[in-house]
Residue, then its C-alpha position, 0 to 999 in steps of 0.5 A: m861213500s869213500t872208497l874205503s867204505w865201499v871196500l869194507a862193505g864189500v868185504a863184509i858181504y863177501t865174509a857173510v857169503v863164504i861163512a854161509a857156504d862153509r857152514r853148508g859144507l860147500f867147500p872141500d876139506a882143503i879150504s878153511v874159512s876164518g872170517p874174511l880169510l880163506t886158506i887153500h891147503t894142498k900137498r901137491g908140490r912136495r915131490f917137486l921140492t924134494r927133487l929140487a933139493r937134491p944138490k944140498r951142499f949148494w942150497r946150504a951154501l946159498g942158505n948161509i948167504g941168506v942168513g948173513s943177509a937177514l942178520v944184517i938187515m935185522v940189525g939195521t931194521f931194529v936200529l932204524l925203528i928204535y931211532q924213528s920211535a925215539q924221534i916221534i916221542e921226542s918231537p911228534p911230527t904232524q899227521s901225514t897221509l903216509q901214517s893213515p891206517q888205510n895206506v898201510l894196506v897193500i890194496p890198490g884203490v884203498n891205499e891212495f898211493l897204489p892206484l887201481s890202474v896198476a892193480p894187476e901188476i901189484v897183485l902179480g908182484l904179491l903173488i910172485g913175492m909170496v910164492v918165492h918166499e914160501g917156496g924158499h921155506g919149503l925148499l930148505c925144509r926138504v934140504e934139511d930133511i924137514d917134512i912138509d905137512s901142507m902148502g897153500v895160499a891165503l886170500v881176503a876177498l879173493i885177493p892173495v894176502g899170503a902164502f904158507v908152508e906148514p913144516n912138520e913141527d916135530d921135525v922142526e924141533a928136532a932140527d939143529r939151530g943152523p938148519r932151522t935158521r937157514m930155513y927161516a932165512a930162505g924166504i927173505l933171500n928169495n925175495l932179495i934175489v927176485t928184487i935183484v933180477a927185477f930191478g936189474l932188468l928194469f935198470g938195463p934193457v927196459v928203461g933203456a928202451i924208454a925216453v922222455a918225449d919232447g916237450a914240456s910235460v904238463g902234470g897239472v894246471y894251477p886253478n885261476s892261472a892263465v893256462d886254467d882259462t885255456a884247453i891245456t890240461a894235465g897230460d898235455r905236452i907243450v912243444m912250442i911257445d910262439d915260434q920257439p921250440v920247447d924240448s923239455n921242462a927247462d925250455l918252457q921258462a926260457a921260451l916264455a922269457a924269450a917271447g917278449s909279450p905277455t900274450v903267447s901262442v902255445t902249441l901242444a904235441d897233438g897239434t892243438e894251438t891256443t893263446v895264453e894271456q899271462r898273469p902273475l899268480v901267487r903260488s907260494m908265500v914265505a910265512d915271514s915275508p913282509f908282504a904276507t898276511a898277519d897269520g903268523s907273519d909280518s903283515a902291515d895293518s895300518g892305512d899308510s904306505g910307502d917307505s914305512g912298508d905298511s899295507g894300504d889294506s888290512t891284509g897282505i898278499t896270499t896264495d892265489d892272489t894275482i899281482r896287477a901292478v908294481d908301484g903303479t906300473a901294470v905287470q903281467t909276467t914275472a919278468e915284468i915284476r922284476a923289471a919294475v922292482a929294479a926300476a924303483d927308486s927304493t928297495v921298498v915297493e908297493f904291490t897291487a894285487e887282486d884277491g884270489e877269493t873276493g876279487e877285491t884290490k889290495r895294496v901292500a908295500g915292503p922291501v923286496g930282496v932275497i929272504g933267507s936264514v943266516a947259516r950256522d958257522g957261515p960268513l954272515a954268522a961271523t958278523d952281528a947277525e946270529a945263526g937262524d936270523r931271517l934277513i932280506i938281502t937287497a944288494v950284494a957287492g953293489e948289485r941289486t938282488i931281487a931274485f936268487d939268481d941275482l944273488e948268484a950273479a953278484l957272487a959269480e966274480t968274487t973269490p974266497g977271502e974277498e970282503i964285500e958289502i951286503v945290504t939288508a932291509t927290515d920289514d919297515g924298509d930300514t937298511e943296514t950295510t954289513t961287510v962280509e968276508l967270503t969263504a969257499h962254498p961248502d959244495g965246492t962251487g964258488t963263494y959263500i956268504g952263509i945264507t940258507d933257505a933263500t927265496g927271491l921276491s921277499g918270499i913271494g912265489v909267482d907263476s905267470f903261466g900256470v903249468q905245473p911241470y911233471p918231473a918225467g926225466t927225474y923219475l926215469s933216471i930213478l927207474g934206471g938207477d942213474i942217480g949215483d951215490g951207490i946201490a943203497v941210495v938207488l934202492l931208497f929212491l925206488l922205495i919212495l917213488p909211490f909216495a915221492a911227493v910226500v917225502d919231497p914236496t918239490l916233486n909234486y907228483n907220486f910215481a906208481g908206474f907208467v899210467d894214463a896220467n903220465m904215459g904221454f910224457y914217455e915213448a918207447v925207443g930202440p929194439l923193444a919199441a917193436i912191441g909198442d909203447g904199451g908193451v914196454f910200459l907194461l913190462a916196466n910196470v911189472l918189473f917195478w912192482v915185482g921188485w918193489i913188493n919183493i924188497n918190501l916183503a924182505l925188509f918187513n920179514c926181517i923185523p925181529a918180532f914173531p911171527l915174522d921170519g926175523g923173530h924166528i931168526l932172533r930166537t935161534s941166534t939168541e939160543a946160539i949165544v945163550s947156550r955159551l953162557p954159564t947159566t942154567a936159565k937158558p930157555t928163560l933168558t932166550r924167551a926174555v930177549t925175544t919177547g923184549v925185542g918183539l915188544m919194542m918192535l911192536i911199539s915202534l910200528v904202532l908209534m910210526v902209524f899212530g904216533p903222530r895222531l896220538l901224541n899231537 
């Protein structure tokens, strides 16, 4: 059974037990049971809130800040949800794991982006978030002289899923719109304050006490790769290739290139040494590569080879194949492939590959160059090429271009306004020379020919080693807020960290905190190192999840729909505007606005979760 099935079975058993216990009168009056939902009510704490509410002027001023913040977020949330819904309807995206119903739940182990290893930190974040949220409502109730009937928490299968403050309904109705609005916004403001404190501590002393450990971080190993045949596994750190030290992920490829031999000695951080016999494994293939299979791309399917670009077999190169030779010359590394292609007499070469599934030999021929799309309004678009056309660029300014860095090197000595010749090839090997007038690159660095989505080796992505690096430095920079572009961008990156690989597949891994899978890539430094790596990592995890959950609680409660705080604030704000209109149907108009907006938000949320599946 799946994890979700086990959880549902457990919830069903729990529900049956608590309902039976409730019917036998085993629970006190303070506990209410409604299916799997168990609520615990208490009147304790009201005196504390009354004492805390005494500096009323201060709390009202702070409450006004909360109202302003909530209104800004509400408008942004409304616009974002409507825009996202329109995009889904106009062009339904494919179903992703983010839209899976189980991933909407903030339950570690059920939500695949929330691992059980950080369940204590997530539960703590939920508790803090709910307590401060409802505590804010309770505090502003007492500030505005609204009595509190009871307070408590809501549990599902002993997991806290909510907290509540029950204000006296008569007092709420009797209160003015201003006090009511401040009371509804208080919980949102408290969540925002906790977020600021948690992320402030995380950005400063805590992340400052964490450094990326020396070595190349092994996030994973490609199946059927060279490293897959060794004892190197995910979580290891490579610190040396032959006699060449490896201090970071970037150093790994440089060390492999400097090795000078397909067979290399690899030293891990724990002192383990192993030998790796490299072989070029195909890890990715651009769909329209001349070497790709016939599944929606240009694969040769006749028995001829050579300048025609046709394959010797009826199938092309696919991912997980291993390239064995180029024009009959045996190759074992990416560097050897490039060297063999550069030494060929023609831009059309023949790759000999071993099928990753059957082990059979296949031979596929085609032009090798940098494949990419013509950019709109770029220099190439000013020639006979049209924006969006796919080109295979085999030479630039007289220099052979096999990989993208060859293209960059060929343009390095050019200047804007200079005219150069670009040679392109068709899938059958025919070439065409085009004169292009260069412009300045849009990012301000160097010159620009107007090509996007460029990939070397005609779209064949090869890895002759087989290690998938873990972006330890990238995640540490995000956790430390060290990515520039303002606090809004920093918060956005922090919000997407748990599902980072879904949003940006180039990252390959999600980040749920410092867990067993990545702890070995980091180390504690500075004064906080006195509490040990485990203590520093635990502190970082707590701050991250407390901040992450509180910002999400604040944003979610700002959705202008009942019964969320945003729905209540929408009603009081609408009442304030409608009260100034020359109409006798003020309650009806207010109800129409709040109901209409609430329905739009409900439809938008349903579309975001179920839209891709329903519309496709």
